[in-house]
C-alpha positions as CSV (number, residue, x, y, z in Angstrom):
1,M,0.0,0.0,0.0
2,L,3.0,2.3,0.4
3,Y,3.4,2.4,-3.4
4,V,-0.3,3.1,-3.9
5,R,-0.9,5.6,-1.1
6,F,2.2,7.7,-1.5
7,P,4.1,8.9,-4.6
8,L,7.0,6.6,-4.0
9,S,9.1,4.6,-6.5
10,L,9.4,0.8,-6.2
11,R,13.0,1.3,-4.9
12,N,11.8,3.8,-2.2
13,V,9.3,1.2,-1.0
14,E,12.1,-1.4,-0.9
15,D,14.2,1.0,1.2
16,L,11.3,1.8,3.6
17,L,10.6,-1.9,4.1
18,H,14.3,-2.6,4.7
19,E,14.4,-0.3,7.7
20,P,12.3,-2.5,10.0
21,G,14.1,-5.6,8.7
22,V,11.9,-6.7,5.8
23,D,14.3,-7.8,3.0
24,V,12.4,-7.5,-0.3
25,S,13.4,-6.4,-3.7
26,H,11.7,-3.7,-5.8
27,E,10.8,-6.4,-8.3
28,T,8.8,-8.2,-5.6
29,V,7.0,-5.0,-4.8
30,R,6.2,-4.6,-8.6
31,F,5.0,-8.2,-8.7
32,W,2.7,-7.6,-5.6
33,W,1.3,-4.5,-7.2
34,H,0.5,-6.2,-10.5
35,R,-1.1,-9.1,-8.6
36,F,-3.0,-7.3,-5.9
37,G,-3.4,-3.8,-7.4
38,P,-6.6,-4.5,-9.2
39,M,-8.1,-5.9,-6.0
40,F,-7.1,-2.8,-4.0
41,A,-8.5,-0.6,-6.8
42,A,-11.8,-2.4,-6.8
43,K,-12.1,-2.0,-3.0
44,I,-11.3,1.7,-3.1
45,K,-13.9,2.2,-5.9
46,K,-16.5,0.2,-3.9
47,R,-15.9,2.4,-0.8
48,R,-16.1,5.5,-2.9
49,I,-19.4,4.4,-4.3
50,E,-20.8,3.7,-0.9
51,G,-19.6,7.1,0.2
52,M,-21.6,8.7,-2.6
53,K,-24.7,8.2,-0.6
54,S,-23.4,10.8,1.9
55,S,-25.0,14.2,1.6
56,R,-21.5,15.8,1.6
57,W,-20.4,13.9,-1.5
58,R,-20.6,15.7,-4.8
59,W,-19.3,15.1,-8.3
60,H,-19.1,17.1,-11.5
61,L,-19.1,16.3,-15.2
62,D,-16.3,17.7,-17.3
63,E,-15.9,17.6,-21.1
64,V,-12.7,18.4,-23.0
65,F,-11.9,18.3,-26.7
66,V,-8.8,16.3,-27.5
67,K,-7.1,15.3,-30.8
68,I,-6.1,11.7,-31.2
69,N,-4.2,10.9,-34.4
70,G,-5.4,14.2,-35.8
71,E,-9.1,13.6,-35.2
72,R,-11.2,15.5,-32.7
73,H,-12.6,13.4,-29.9
74,Y,-14.4,14.2,-26.7
75,L,-13.1,13.3,-23.3
76,W,-15.8,13.1,-20.6
77,R,-14.6,12.9,-17.0
78,A,-16.5,12.6,-13.7
79,V,-14.6,14.4,-10.9
80,D,-15.5,14.3,-7.2
81,H,-15.4,17.2,-4.8
82,E,-11.8,16.4,-3.9
83,G,-10.6,16.6,-7.5
84,E,-10.2,12.8,-7.9
85,D,-11.1,11.3,-11.3
86,L,-14.0,8.8,-10.8
87,E,-14.4,7.8,-14.4
88,S,-13.3,8.9,-17.9
89,F,-14.8,8.1,-21.3
90,V,-13.7,9.0,-24.9
91,T,-16.1,9.3,-27.7
92,K,-16.0,10.5,-31.3
93,T,-19.4,12.2,-31.1
94,R,-20.9,14.8,-28.8
95,D,-24.5,14.0,-28.4
96,K,-27.1,13.0,-25.9
97,T,-26.5,9.3,-26.4
98,S,-22.8,9.6,-25.5
99,A,-23.5,11.7,-22.5
100,L,-26.1,9.3,-21.1
101,K,-23.8,6.4,-21.8
102,F,-21.0,8.1,-19.8
103,I,-23.3,9.0,-16.9
104,S,-24.6,5.5,-16.6
105,K,-21.0,4.2,-16.6
106,A,-19.9,6.7,-14.0
107,M,-22.8,5.8,-11.7
108,R,-22.0,2.1,-11.6
């Protein structure tokens, strides 16, 4: 969780774990992250969704025009009140169908 929670490199996590006597290589930390990272991410997202029911929780919809390979696309983002990205979605069209599809995806 040190690698996830704080902006540390794999080698920094290795050094921090070495201080209390845990001898582990940065490659082991990388392996753990690839193995258990999706599970941590799913739990964090689940807690965040449960927190949405709080009256203090708010989110905003943001739309940005981006060029991908020279073509205009639309990047939709859902951002919570703390500035964290909840979900993002890229479409070629900017219409009601795309917006509703993104909102339904963000609310899951």
